[in-house]
C-alpha positions as CSV (number, residue, x, y, z in Angstrom):
1,M,65.9,-153.2,128.5
2,S,66.8,-150.6,125.9
3,A,70.5,-150.0,125.9
4,G,70.5,-146.4,124.7
5,T,73.5,-144.2,125.1
6,E,71.9,-142.3,128.1
7,Q,71.1,-145.5,129.8
8,E,74.6,-146.9,129.2
9,R,76.1,-143.8,130.8
10,A,73.8,-144.1,133.8
11,V,74.7,-147.7,134.4
12,V,78.4,-147.1,134.2
13,A,78.2,-144.0,136.4
14,A,76.4,-145.9,139.1
15,V,79.5,-148.1,139.7
16,P,81.8,-147.1,142.5
17,D,85.2,-146.2,141.2
18,G,87.4,-146.7,144.3
19,L,89.0,-149.5,146.1
20,F,86.8,-151.4,148.6
21,I,88.9,-152.0,151.7
22,G,87.5,-152.6,155.2
23,G,84.0,-151.9,154.2
24,E,84.8,-148.4,152.8
25,W,85.3,-147.1,149.3
26,R,88.5,-145.2,149.0
27,P,90.9,-143.8,146.3
28,A,94.2,-145.5,145.7
29,A,96.9,-144.5,148.2
30,A,98.9,-142.9,145.5
31,G,95.9,-141.4,143.8
32,G,96.3,-143.2,140.6
33,V,93.5,-144.3,138.2
34,F,93.4,-146.4,135.0
35,S,91.0,-146.6,132.1
36,V,88.4,-149.3,131.4
37,E,87.6,-149.6,127.7
38,D,84.4,-150.5,125.8
39,P,85.8,-153.1,123.3
40,S,83.0,-152.6,120.9
41,L,84.0,-149.0,120.4
42,A,87.7,-149.1,121.5
43,R,86.9,-146.1,123.7
44,E,87.2,-145.4,127.4
45,L,84.1,-146.2,129.5
46,R,85.5,-144.7,132.7
47,T,88.4,-144.7,135.1
48,V,88.8,-146.6,138.4
49,A,91.3,-146.6,141.2
50,D,94.7,-148.1,140.5
51,A,96.0,-149.9,143.5
52,D,99.6,-150.4,144.5
53,A,101.5,-152.3,147.2
54,D,100.4,-149.9,149.9
55,D,96.8,-150.6,149.1
56,A,97.5,-154.3,149.1
57,A,98.9,-153.9,152.6
58,A,95.7,-152.1,153.7
59,A,93.5,-154.8,152.2
60,A,95.6,-157.5,154.0
61,A,95.0,-155.6,157.3
62,A,91.3,-155.5,156.7
63,A,91.3,-159.2,156.0
64,G,92.3,-159.6,159.6
65,A,88.6,-159.7,160.4
66,Q,89.1,-163.5,159.8
67,Q,88.6,-164.6,163.4
68,S,85.3,-162.7,164.0
69,W,84.0,-163.7,160.6
70,A,84.9,-167.4,161.1
71,A,82.8,-167.3,164.3
72,T,79.7,-166.2,162.5
73,A,76.9,-168.7,162.5
74,P,76.8,-170.8,159.3
75,R,73.1,-169.9,158.9
76,E,74.0,-166.2,158.9
77,R,76.6,-166.7,156.2
78,S,74.0,-168.7,154.3
79,E,71.4,-166.0,154.5
80,I,73.9,-163.4,153.2
81,L,74.6,-165.5,150.2
82,R,70.8,-166.0,149.6
83,R,70.2,-162.3,149.8
84,G,73.1,-161.8,147.4
85,Y,71.4,-164.3,145.0
86,E,68.1,-162.5,145.1
87,L,69.7,-159.1,144.5
88,L,71.6,-160.3,141.5
89,I,68.5,-161.7,140.0
90,E,66.6,-158.5,140.8
91,R,69.2,-156.4,139.1
92,R,69.9,-158.8,136.2
93,E,69.2,-156.2,133.4
94,E,71.5,-153.5,134.9
95,L,74.3,-156.0,135.6
96,A,74.0,-157.5,132.1
97,L,74.3,-154.1,130.4
98,L,77.3,-153.2,132.5
99,M,79.0,-156.5,131.7
100,T,78.3,-156.1,128.0
101,L,79.8,-152.6,128.0
102,E,83.0,-153.6,129.6
103,M,83.5,-157.0,128.1
104,G,81.6,-157.0,124.8
105,K,79.5,-160.1,125.0
106,P,75.9,-159.8,123.6
107,L,73.2,-158.8,126.1
108,A,71.5,-162.2,125.9
109,E,74.7,-163.9,126.9
110,A,75.4,-161.3,129.7
111,R,71.9,-162.0,131.1
112,G,72.7,-165.7,131.1
113,E,76.0,-165.0,132.9
114,V,74.2,-163.0,135.6
115,K,71.8,-165.9,136.2
116,Y,74.8,-168.3,136.2
117,A,76.7,-166.1,138.6
118,A,73.7,-165.8,141.0
119,E,73.4,-169.6,141.1
120,F,76.8,-170.0,142.7
121,F,75.5,-167.8,145.6
122,R,72.3,-169.9,145.8
123,W,74.3,-173.2,145.7
124,F,76.8,-172.2,148.4
125,A,74.1,-170.7,150.5
126,E,72.8,-174.2,150.8
127,E,76.3,-175.7,151.4
128,A,77.2,-173.2,154.2
129,V,75.0,-175.1,156.6
130,R,76.1,-178.6,155.5
131,V,79.8,-178.5,156.5
132,E,80.3,-181.8,158.2
133,G,82.9,-183.5,160.4
134,G,83.1,-187.0,162.0
135,Y,83.4,-189.1,165.1
136,Q,85.1,-192.5,165.3
137,A,86.8,-194.9,167.6
138,S,90.5,-195.5,167.3
139,P,91.5,-198.9,166.0
140,D,92.6,-200.0,169.5
141,G,89.3,-198.7,171.0
142,K,91.1,-196.6,173.6
143,D,90.6,-193.2,172.0
144,R,87.9,-191.3,170.2
145,F,88.6,-189.1,167.1
146,V,86.6,-186.0,166.4
147,V,87.1,-184.7,162.9
148,M,86.1,-181.1,162.2
149,K,86.4,-178.5,159.4
150,R,87.3,-174.8,159.8
151,P,87.9,-172.0,157.3
152,V,91.4,-172.0,155.8
153,G,91.8,-168.3,156.6
154,P,92.1,-165.1,154.5
155,V,92.1,-165.9,150.8
156,L,93.3,-164.1,147.7
157,L,91.0,-164.4,144.7
158,I,92.1,-163.5,141.2
159,T,89.5,-163.4,138.5
160,P,89.7,-163.2,134.7
161,W,88.1,-160.8,132.2
162,N,86.0,-163.2,130.2
163,F,83.4,-164.0,132.8
164,P,83.7,-160.9,135.0
165,L,80.8,-161.7,137.3
166,A,80.5,-165.5,137.4
167,M,84.2,-166.1,138.0
168,G,83.8,-163.8,141.0
169,T,80.8,-165.5,142.5
170,R,82.2,-169.0,141.9
171,K,85.1,-168.0,144.2
172,I,83.3,-165.7,146.6
173,G,80.4,-168.0,147.2
174,P,82.3,-170.9,148.8
175,A,84.7,-168.5,150.6
176,V,81.7,-166.8,152.3
177,A,80.0,-170.1,153.0
178,A,83.2,-171.5,154.6
179,G,83.9,-168.4,156.7
180,C,86.9,-167.0,154.9
181,T,87.7,-163.3,154.5
182,M,88.8,-162.3,151.0
183,I,90.9,-160.0,148.9
184,I,89.8,-160.1,145.3
185,K,91.7,-158.7,142.3
186,P,89.5,-158.6,139.2
187,A,91.1,-158.4,135.8
188,E,92.1,-154.9,134.7
189,Q,90.0,-155.1,131.5
190,T,86.7,-155.8,133.4
191,P,86.7,-154.5,137.0
192,L,83.3,-152.8,136.9
193,S,81.2,-155.9,137.4
194,M,83.2,-156.8,140.5
195,L,83.0,-153.4,142.0
196,K,79.2,-153.5,141.5
197,L,79.1,-157.0,143.1
198,A,81.0,-155.7,146.2
199,E,78.3,-153.0,146.5
200,I,75.5,-155.6,146.2
201,L,77.1,-157.9,148.8
202,T,77.4,-155.0,151.3
203,E,73.7,-154.4,150.8
204,A,73.1,-158.2,151.4
205,G,74.7,-157.8,154.8
206,L,78.3,-158.9,154.3
207,P,80.3,-157.4,157.3
208,A,83.1,-154.9,156.7
209,G,86.5,-156.4,156.0
210,V,85.2,-159.7,154.8
211,L,85.4,-158.8,151.1
212,N,88.1,-156.3,149.9
213,V,88.5,-155.4,146.2
214,L,91.7,-154.1,144.6
215,T,91.5,-152.9,141.1
216,T,94.9,-152.3,139.5
217,S,96.6,-152.0,136.2
218,R,99.8,-153.5,137.7
219,P,98.8,-156.9,139.1
220,G,102.3,-158.0,139.9
221,E,102.9,-155.1,142.2
222,V,99.7,-156.0,144.2
223,V,99.6,-159.7,144.0
224,E,103.2,-160.7,144.9
225,P,103.4,-158.8,148.2
226,L,100.0,-160.4,149.2
227,M,101.3,-163.9,148.3
228,R,104.5,-163.4,150.3
229,G,103.2,-161.2,153.1
230,G,102.1,-163.9,155.5
231,V,98.5,-162.9,155.9
232,I,96.9,-164.9,153.0
233,R,96.5,-168.6,153.6
234,K,95.1,-169.6,150.2
235,M,95.1,-168.3,146.7
236,S,92.5,-169.1,144.0
237,F,93.3,-168.0,140.4
238,T,91.5,-168.3,137.1
239,G,93.6,-167.3,134.1
240,S,96.5,-168.4,131.9
241,T,98.7,-171.4,132.6
242,A,101.8,-169.1,132.3
243,V,100.6,-166.9,135.1
244,G,99.4,-169.9,137.1
245,R,102.9,-171.3,137.1
246,L,104.3,-168.0,138.4
247,L,101.8,-167.9,141.2
248,I,102.6,-171.5,142.2
249,E,106.3,-170.4,142.6
250,Q,105.2,-167.4,144.7
251,S,102.9,-169.5,146.8
252,A,105.8,-171.7,147.9
253,E,107.4,-169.2,150.3
254,Q,104.4,-169.1,152.6
255,V,103.2,-172.7,151.7
256,L,99.9,-171.4,150.5
257,R,97.0,-173.6,149.5
258,V,96.3,-173.0,145.8
259,S,93.4,-173.5,143.4
260,L,94.1,-172.9,139.8
261,E,91.7,-173.0,136.8
262,L,94.1,-172.5,133.9
263,G,94.2,-172.8,130.1
264,G,92.4,-175.3,127.9
265,N,92.8,-176.9,124.5
266,A,89.4,-178.7,124.3
267,P,89.0,-181.4,121.6
268,F,85.5,-181.7,120.1
269,I,85.1,-185.2,118.7
270,V,82.3,-186.2,116.3
271,F,82.0,-189.9,115.5
272,D,80.3,-191.4,112.4
273,D,77.3,-192.5,114.4
274,A,76.7,-189.1,115.9
275,D,73.4,-187.2,115.6
276,L,74.7,-184.4,113.4
277,D,71.8,-182.1,114.5
278,K,73.1,-182.5,118.1
279,A,76.7,-182.2,117.0
280,V,76.3,-179.0,115.1
281,E,74.3,-177.4,117.9
282,G,76.9,-178.6,120.4
283,A,79.6,-177.1,118.3
284,M,77.9,-173.8,118.2
285,A,77.6,-173.8,122.0
286,A,81.1,-175.1,122.6
287,K,82.7,-172.7,120.1
288,M,80.7,-169.6,120.2
289,R,79.7,-169.2,123.8
290,N,81.3,-166.0,125.0
291,I,82.6,-165.2,121.5
292,G,84.9,-168.2,121.8
293,E,86.7,-166.4,124.6
294,A,86.5,-169.2,127.1
295,C,88.9,-171.8,128.4
296,T,86.2,-174.4,127.8
297,A,85.8,-173.4,124.2
298,A,86.2,-176.2,121.6
299,N,89.6,-175.5,120.2
300,R,90.2,-178.6,118.0
301,M,87.3,-180.2,116.1
302,Y,87.9,-183.8,115.1
303,V,85.2,-185.1,112.8
304,H,85.0,-188.6,111.3
305,A,85.9,-188.5,107.6
306,S,82.6,-190.0,106.6
307,V,80.5,-187.1,108.0
308,A,83.2,-184.3,108.0
309,D,82.0,-182.5,104.8
310,E,78.4,-182.4,105.9
311,F,79.3,-181.3,109.4
312,A,81.6,-178.6,108.1
313,E,79.0,-177.3,105.6
314,R,76.2,-177.2,108.2
315,L,78.5,-175.5,110.8
316,A,79.6,-172.9,108.3
317,A,76.0,-172.2,107.4
318,R,75.1,-171.7,111.0
319,M,78.1,-169.4,111.5
320,D,77.0,-167.4,108.4
321,E,73.7,-166.7,110.1
322,L,75.3,-164.9,113.0
323,T,75.3,-161.1,113.2
324,V,78.4,-159.3,114.4
325,G,78.2,-156.0,116.2
326,R,77.8,-154.3,119.6
327,G,76.4,-156.5,122.2
328,T,74.0,-153.7,123.2
329,D,72.5,-153.7,119.7
330,G,71.2,-157.2,119.6
331,A,74.1,-158.8,117.7
332,D,74.9,-162.5,118.1
333,V,78.6,-162.0,118.3
334,G,80.3,-159.1,120.1
335,P,83.9,-157.9,119.9
336,L,87.0,-159.6,121.2
337,I,88.4,-158.1,124.4
338,D,91.2,-155.9,122.9
339,E,93.4,-155.4,119.9
340,A,96.0,-157.9,121.2
341,G,93.4,-160.6,121.4
342,R,92.2,-159.9,117.9
343,A,95.7,-159.8,116.5
344,K,96.4,-163.2,118.0
345,V,93.4,-164.7,116.3
346,D,94.5,-163.1,113.0
347,E,97.9,-164.7,113.4
348,L,96.6,-168.1,114.2
349,V,94.2,-168.1,111.2
350,A,96.9,-166.9,108.9
351,D,99.3,-169.6,110.1
352,A,96.7,-172.3,109.5
353,V,95.9,-171.0,106.0
354,Q,99.6,-170.9,105.1
355,R,99.8,-174.6,106.1
356,G,96.9,-175.5,103.8
357,A,93.7,-174.9,105.6
358,K,90.6,-173.8,103.7
359,V,88.4,-171.0,105.0
360,L,84.7,-171.9,104.5
361,T,83.5,-168.7,106.2
362,G,85.0,-165.8,108.0
363,G,88.7,-165.7,108.4
364,R,89.0,-161.9,108.7
365,H,88.5,-159.1,111.2
366,A,86.2,-156.2,110.7
367,E,87.5,-152.8,109.9
368,G,86.5,-149.7,111.9
369,E,85.7,-149.2,115.6
370,G,85.9,-152.1,118.0
371,Y,87.7,-155.4,118.0
372,F,85.4,-157.6,115.9
373,Y,86.3,-160.8,114.2
374,A,84.0,-162.8,111.9
375,P,82.9,-166.3,112.9
376,T,85.2,-168.6,111.1
377,V,85.1,-172.3,110.0
378,M,88.2,-173.9,108.5
379,T,88.7,-177.4,107.0
380,G,91.9,-179.2,106.0
381,V,93.7,-177.9,109.0
382,S,97.2,-179.3,109.5
383,P,97.9,-180.9,112.9
384,D,101.1,-178.8,113.2
385,S,99.2,-175.5,112.9
386,A,99.7,-173.1,115.8
387,L,96.0,-173.1,116.7
388,M,96.2,-176.8,117.5
389,S,98.4,-176.2,120.5
390,Q,97.4,-172.6,121.5
391,E,94.1,-171.4,122.9
392,I,92.4,-169.5,120.1
393,F,90.2,-167.4,122.3
394,G,88.1,-166.3,119.4
395,P,85.2,-167.4,117.1
396,V,87.3,-169.8,115.0
397,A,86.4,-173.5,114.5
398,P,89.3,-175.5,112.9
399,I,88.2,-179.0,111.6
400,L,90.4,-182.0,111.2
401,T,89.3,-185.5,110.1
402,F,89.9,-189.0,111.5
403,T,88.9,-192.6,110.8
404,D,90.1,-194.6,113.8
405,E,88.9,-194.4,117.4
406,D,92.3,-194.9,119.0
407,E,93.8,-192.4,116.6
408,V,91.4,-189.6,117.6
409,I,91.8,-190.4,121.3
410,E,95.6,-190.1,121.0
411,A,95.2,-186.8,119.1
412,A,92.8,-185.4,121.6
413,N,95.1,-186.2,124.5
414,D,98.2,-184.9,122.7
415,T,98.3,-181.6,124.6
416,E,99.7,-180.3,127.9
417,Y,96.2,-179.2,128.8
418,G,93.3,-181.3,130.2
419,L,90.3,-179.1,131.1
420,V,87.4,-180.4,129.0
421,S,86.6,-182.7,126.1
422,Y,83.4,-182.9,124.0
423,L,82.2,-186.2,122.6
424,F,79.4,-186.9,120.2
425,T,78.2,-190.5,119.6
426,E,75.0,-192.4,119.8
427,N,76.8,-195.6,120.8
428,L,76.6,-196.0,124.6
429,H,79.5,-198.4,124.7
430,R,81.7,-196.1,122.7
431,A,80.6,-193.1,124.9
432,F,81.9,-194.9,128.0
433,R,84.9,-196.4,126.4
434,V,86.2,-193.1,124.9
435,S,85.3,-191.0,128.0
436,E,87.4,-193.2,130.2
437,K,90.4,-192.7,127.9
438,L,90.1,-188.9,127.5
439,D,92.6,-187.2,129.8
440,T,90.5,-184.2,131.0
441,G,88.8,-183.1,134.1
442,M,85.4,-182.7,132.4
443,I,83.6,-184.3,129.5
444,G,80.5,-183.1,127.6
445,L,78.7,-186.1,126.1
446,N,76.4,-185.0,123.3
447,K,76.3,-181.5,124.7
448,G,78.4,-178.4,124.2
449,V,78.3,-176.7,127.7
450,V,79.5,-178.5,130.8
451,S,79.6,-175.6,133.3
452,D,77.1,-175.8,136.2
453,P,77.3,-174.5,139.8
454,A,76.2,-177.9,141.1
455,A,79.1,-179.7,139.3
456,P,82.9,-179.8,140.1
457,F,84.6,-177.6,137.5
458,G,88.4,-178.1,136.9
459,G,91.0,-179.8,134.9
460,V,94.2,-181.9,135.0
461,K,97.7,-181.5,133.8
462,A,98.5,-177.8,132.9
463,S,94.8,-176.9,133.1
464,G,95.0,-176.5,136.9
465,L,94.6,-177.8,140.4
466,G,91.5,-178.2,142.5
467,R,87.8,-177.9,141.7
468,E,85.2,-175.1,141.8
469,G,81.5,-175.6,142.3
470,G,79.6,-178.8,143.2
471,R,79.7,-180.3,146.7
472,V,83.5,-180.4,146.7
473,G,83.8,-176.6,145.9
474,I,83.6,-175.6,149.5
475,D,86.3,-178.1,150.5
476,E,88.9,-175.9,148.8
477,F,88.2,-173.2,151.5
478,L,88.2,-175.5,154.5
479,E,91.0,-177.1,156.6
480,T,90.5,-180.5,158.3
481,R,91.6,-180.9,161.9
482,Y,91.0,-183.7,164.3
483,L,90.8,-184.0,168.1
484,A,92.2,-187.2,169.7
485,M,90.6,-187.9,173.1
486,P,91.2,-190.9,175.4
487,L,88.2,-192.4,177.1
488,G,89.8,-192.5,180.5
């Protein structure tokens, strides 16, 4: 698909620009709009409706379709998701271009995200008809217990900007499968993909009121009244730990169920017996996927001292081969999301250099239009550098060395986060021994990508609560109830 200027304009113009409430597209109650920017040009793509508390109230009312939606046959919900999957695959090129324009990632990665996003619909289409309960005798034999599952109720879904389509389908898929109505608030930087997804789901047959979309530049004014209003029974959020903590506080008033996928500080450990070909490829995937703007990105690379120089040289050489530019022009590395994101990366790199780090490649941002930053590899990084404790969220690979297994495990676990760890070793005993000691929700063993719709995604400690995807993903949207019945 050629991403010429005319085609770019056509794809953007085809996206609805209103709020989606009760099955209808409408302007914001106060008539406000806000700008969505192309980060590769630092220019406005278009404007969309800017919701406020009145719009949140309207969406909450629309979510009152819960009772009728919960009564819908599981097979019907399954077929809606299956049609949604097919439509996403059918419109992969259009959706990929739209995502690249609003988020910046290269078209090849955007195509991959559309496929990944669609797989959540296919997975949960299959799970919708497999929600099970149970039947058992009471211990004294006098009663029978019938255990059943039912939808938790209207849910609030809050998605991030870095995976604007997949983080939506990862939440919408199980909610639809379970029979929950939804209000979704996409990130203000990347609302276009979600608006297009709502249109596609309507075409797939999702009834009015089941999915409601609120775009806003003032998320606090929209989210807080929904959290405290008494309609929502569950909230699912993907984003920063700081915001997650605030949402937990707000959820307490109504005792909401919460699912939180928060920040990460992923260690990437390379032992002396690792296959360096696999390790370098894994590092490229774990670091450079999504321009490094991912909570699962390798944030701290610990490489055994005996292979550290070779690993660093090979990684730097691979980074040097990457082209930086607009995702629509075939570049390998697109822009960061905005100037604030790029400034943070600049500050973290400068801090590390000041503390003694050596830049092998990169270490600078590009001048001119867009928020570009060069792929960067650094060695000699001090453990007290700011980027050891903060998410970099950019294409920067800091390398530290180690010599002792227990030492590197302690360093890897020395963080408030616990989302994912990466481990490279050819020793099976070491693989199991170290994996059991790493304090994270997910581990990539000799691979740099762990995300899969069929696997439970989530972390421990300050990286969140609950799991998304896999067989347990639908459980987050279901309540368990049981019926006690005497035999006579």
